[in-house]
C-alpha positions in Angstrom: 118.0 236.3 82.5 120.3 233.4 81.8 120.1 231.5 78.6 121.6 228.2 77.5 124.2 228.3 74.7 126.2 225.7 72.8 130.0 226.0 72.3 131.5 224.9 69.0 135.2 224.2 68.4 136.6 226.6 65.7 139.1 224.0 64.4 137.0 220.8 64.3 133.5 222.3 64.3 132.4 219.9 67.1 129.7 221.0 69.4 130.8 219.6 72.7 129.9 222.0 75.6 126.7 223.4 76.9 126.8 226.4 79.2 124.7 229.4 80.1 125.2 233.2 80.0 123.5 236.4 80.9 122.6 238.1 77.6 122.0 241.5 79.3 125.5 241.7 80.7 127.3 239.8 77.8 125.6 240.6 74.5 128.6 239.6 72.5 129.4 236.0 71.5 131.1 234.0 74.2 134.6 232.7 73.3 136.3 230.3 75.7 139.4 228.1 75.6 138.3 224.5 76.4 139.6 221.0 76.0 139.0 219.2 72.6 139.2 215.4 72.8 139.7 215.1 69.1 142.7 217.5 69.1 143.9 216.3 72.5 144.6 219.8 73.6 142.9 223.1 74.5 141.3 225.0 71.6 139.0 228.0 71.1 135.3 227.4 71.4 132.7 229.9 70.2 129.1 230.4 71.0 126.7 229.2 68.2 123.0 229.7 67.6 120.8 226.7 68.4 
């Protein structure tokens, strides 16, 4: 079952991205490198609880 998650930038603490993941196959926190408009470059975004 897929659930919606929010991604938060580790550097600026902005919550910019909404995505989904399958918790049965990926129980760990998701960590993606995405674009941050405030930093004007790519940064690490980590899954946060709603």
